[in-house]
DRENNU-279562 format. One record per residue (C-alpha): residue number from 0; x, y, z; residue in three letters. Coordinates in nm, 2 decimals, decimal comma, padded with zeros to 4 digits. Layout:
BEGIN
atom resi = NUM	px = X	py = Y	pz = Z	resn = ALA
...
END
This chain:
BEGIN
atom resi = 0	px = 01,04	py = -00,39	pz = 01,53	resn = MET
atom resi = 1	px = 00,88	py = -00,54	pz = 01,23	resn = LEU
atom resi = 2	px = 00,89	py = -00,24	pz = 01,00	resn = GLY
atom resi = 3	px = 01,21	py = -00,35	pz = 00,82	resn = LYS
atom resi = 4	px = 01,04	py = -00,64	pz = 00,64	resn = ARG
atom resi = 5	px = 00,79	py = -00,43	pz = 00,43	resn = LEU
atom resi = 6	px = 00,92	py = -00,15	pz = 00,20	resn = LYS
atom resi = 7	px = 00,77	py = 00,13	pz = 00,00	resn = LYS
atom resi = 8	px = 00,63	py = 00,00	pz = -00,33	resn = GLY
atom resi = 9	px = 00,55	py = -00,35	pz = -00,20	resn = ASP
atom resi = 10	px = 00,20	py = -00,49	pz = -00,27	resn = THR
atom resi = 11	px = 00,02	py = -00,60	pz = 00,04	resn = ILE
atom resi = 12	px = -00,30	py = -00,76	pz = 00,15	resn = LYS
atom resi = 13	px = -00,50	py = -00,64	pz = 00,46	resn = VAL
atom resi = 14	px = -00,57	py = -00,93	pz = 00,69	resn = ILE
atom resi = 15	px = -00,76	py = -00,76	pz = 00,98	resn = ALA
atom resi = 16	px = -00,98	py = -00,46	pz = 01,04	resn = GLY
atom resi = 17	px = -01,25	py = -00,28	pz = 00,84	resn = LYS
atom resi = 18	px = -01,05	py = -00,30	pz = 00,52	resn = GLU
atom resi = 19	px = -00,99	py = -00,68	pz = 00,55	resn = LYS
atom resi = 20	px = -00,93	py = -00,85	pz = 00,21	resn = GLY
atom resi = 21	px = -00,83	py = -00,54	pz = 00,02	resn = LYS
atom resi = 22	px = -00,49	py = -00,51	pz = -00,15	resn = THR
atom resi = 23	px = -00,28	py = -00,21	pz = -00,23	resn = GLY
atom resi = 24	px = 00,07	py = -00,07	pz = -00,27	resn = LYS
atom resi = 25	px = 00,27	py = 00,08	pz = 00,02	resn = ILE
atom resi = 26	px = 00,31	py = 00,46	pz = -00,02	resn = LEU
atom resi = 27	px = 00,52	py = 00,50	pz = 00,29	resn = SER
atom resi = 28	px = 00,64	py = 00,33	pz = 00,61	resn = THR
atom resi = 29	px = 00,65	py = 00,47	pz = 00,97	resn = ILE
atom resi = 30	px = 00,91	py = 00,24	pz = 01,12	resn = ILE
atom resi = 31	px = 00,92	py = 00,40	pz = 01,46	resn = ALA
atom resi = 32	px = 00,55	py = 00,32	pz = 01,51	resn = ARG
atom resi = 33	px = 00,53	py = 00,00	pz = 01,31	resn = ASP
atom resi = 34	px = 00,28	py = 00,14	pz = 01,06	resn = ARG
atom resi = 35	px = 00,24	py = 00,16	pz = 00,69	resn = VAL
atom resi = 36	px = 00,03	py = 00,39	pz = 00,46	resn = VAL
atom resi = 37	px = -00,13	py = 00,20	pz = 00,18	resn = VAL
atom resi = 38	px = -00,28	py = 00,34	pz = -00,14	resn = GLU
atom resi = 39	px = -00,66	py = 00,37	pz = -00,13	resn = LYS
atom resi = 40	px = -00,69	py = 00,19	pz = 00,20	resn = ILE
atom resi = 41	px = -00,81	py = 00,34	pz = 00,54	resn = ASN
atom resi = 42	px = -00,92	py = 00,66	pz = 00,39	resn = LEU
atom resi = 43	px = -00,98	py = 00,94	pz = 00,64	resn = ILE
atom resi = 44	px = -01,13	py = 01,29	pz = 00,60	resn = LYS
atom resi = 45	px = -00,95	py = 01,61	pz = 00,71	resn = ARG
atom resi = 46	px = -01,11	py = 01,95	pz = 00,72	resn = HIS
atom resi = 47	px = -00,86	py = 02,20	pz = 00,56	resn = LYS
atom resi = 48	px = -00,89	py = 02,57	pz = 00,62	resn = LYS
atom resi = 49	px = -00,89	py = 02,79	pz = 00,31	resn = ALA
atom resi = 50	px = -00,55	py = 02,94	pz = 00,23	resn = ASP
atom resi = 51	px = -00,48	py = 03,27	pz = 00,04	resn = ALA
atom resi = 52	px = -00,59	py = 03,11	pz = -00,29	resn = LYS
atom resi = 53	px = -00,92	py = 03,00	pz = -00,14	resn = GLY
atom resi = 54	px = -00,84	py = 02,63	pz = -00,15	resn = LYS
atom resi = 55	px = -01,02	py = 02,46	pz = 00,14	resn = GLY
atom resi = 56	px = -01,28	py = 02,20	pz = 00,22	resn = GLY
atom resi = 57	px = -01,28	py = 01,84	pz = 00,31	resn = ILE
atom resi = 58	px = -00,97	py = 01,65	pz = 00,20	resn = VAL
atom resi = 59	px = -00,97	py = 01,27	pz = 00,18	resn = GLU
atom resi = 60	px = -00,63	py = 01,10	pz = 00,24	resn = LYS
atom resi = 61	px = -00,49	py = 00,76	pz = 00,34	resn = GLU
atom resi = 62	px = -00,44	py = 00,69	pz = 00,71	resn = GLY
atom resi = 63	px = -00,18	py = 00,45	pz = 00,85	resn = SER
atom resi = 64	px = -00,24	py = 00,08	pz = 00,93	resn = ILE
atom resi = 65	px = -00,05	py = -00,12	pz = 01,19	resn = HIS
atom resi = 66	px = 00,20	py = -00,36	pz = 01,02	resn = ILE
atom resi = 67	px = 00,05	py = -00,66	pz = 01,20	resn = SER
atom resi = 68	px = -00,27	py = -00,61	pz = 01,00	resn = ASN
atom resi = 69	px = -00,11	py = -00,65	pz = 00,66	resn = VAL
atom resi = 70	px = 00,08	py = -00,93	pz = 00,48	resn = MET
atom resi = 71	px = 00,31	py = -00,92	pz = 00,18	resn = TYR
atom resi = 72	px = 00,12	py = -01,03	pz = -00,14	resn = LEU
atom resi = 73	px = 00,35	py = -01,27	pz = -00,33	resn = CYS
atom resi = 74	px = 00,32	py = -01,25	pz = -00,71	resn = ASN
atom resi = 75	px = 00,39	py = -01,62	pz = -00,76	resn = LYS
atom resi = 76	px = 00,17	py = -01,76	pz = -00,48	resn = CYS
atom resi = 77	px = -00,11	py = -01,50	pz = -00,52	resn = GLY
atom resi = 78	px = -00,16	py = -01,50	pz = -00,14	resn = ALA
atom resi = 79	px = -00,05	py = -01,32	pz = 00,17	resn = GLY
atom resi = 80	px = 00,28	py = -01,46	pz = 00,28	resn = VAL
atom resi = 81	px = 00,54	py = -01,42	pz = 00,55	resn = ARG
atom resi = 82	px = 00,88	py = -01,29	pz = 00,45	resn = ILE
atom resi = 83	px = 01,20	py = -01,47	pz = 00,52	resn = GLY
atom resi = 84	px = 01,57	py = -01,39	pz = 00,45	resn = TYR
atom resi = 85	px = 01,83	py = -01,57	pz = 00,25	resn = LYS
atom resi = 86	px = 02,20	py = -01,50	pz = 00,20	resn = ILE
atom resi = 87	px = 02,29	py = -01,51	pz = -00,17	resn = MET
atom resi = 88	px = 02,62	py = -01,64	pz = -00,31	resn = ASP
atom resi = 89	px = 02,76	py = -01,29	pz = -00,34	resn = GLU
atom resi = 90	px = 02,70	py = -01,24	pz = 00,03	resn = GLY
atom resi = 91	px = 02,39	py = -01,01	pz = -00,03	resn = ARG
atom resi = 92	px = 02,09	py = -01,06	pz = 00,20	resn = LYS
atom resi = 93	px = 01,75	py = -01,08	pz = 00,02	resn = THR
atom resi = 94	px = 01,39	py = -01,12	pz = 00,11	resn = ARG
atom resi = 95	px = 01,22	py = -01,44	pz = 00,01	resn = VAL
atom resi = 96	px = 00,86	py = -01,58	pz = 00,02	resn = CYS
atom resi = 97	px = 00,84	py = -01,85	pz = 00,29	resn = THR
atom resi = 98	px = 00,58	py = -02,05	pz = 00,09	resn = LYS
atom resi = 99	px = 00,74	py = -02,07	pz = -00,26	resn = CYS
atom resi = 100	px = 01,10	py = -01,95	pz = -00,18	resn = GLN
atom resi = 101	px = 01,07	py = -01,69	pz = -00,46	resn = GLU
atom resi = 102	px = 01,31	py = -01,39	pz = -00,43	resn = THR
atom resi = 103	px = 01,11	py = -01,08	pz = -00,35	resn = LEU
atom resi = 104	px = 01,39	py = -00,82	pz = -00,41	resn = ASP
atom resi = 105	px = 01,49	py = -00,75	pz = -00,78	resn = ALA
END
């Protein structure tokens, strides 16, 4: 499973599909299905039946994208990069950019 590498709040770049080249922030991850939901990307329309208040109509929301179609967007490199891991001196495991070796976790 690749779902552990990307986390909620990470900035990503879409590398494949109809939204290719767009960037956005991860709203949620679906680890069991290796998918992520990204802000303002892969918008889908759902028809909502009116409730007691009369609120109904066509609702637009974000659909999920497979994790293989996105890459982490490194702040220092400014490009989509792979994520590696490094064990810090305190014994803590952190994510690092494989291009510039910048630590991704604060």
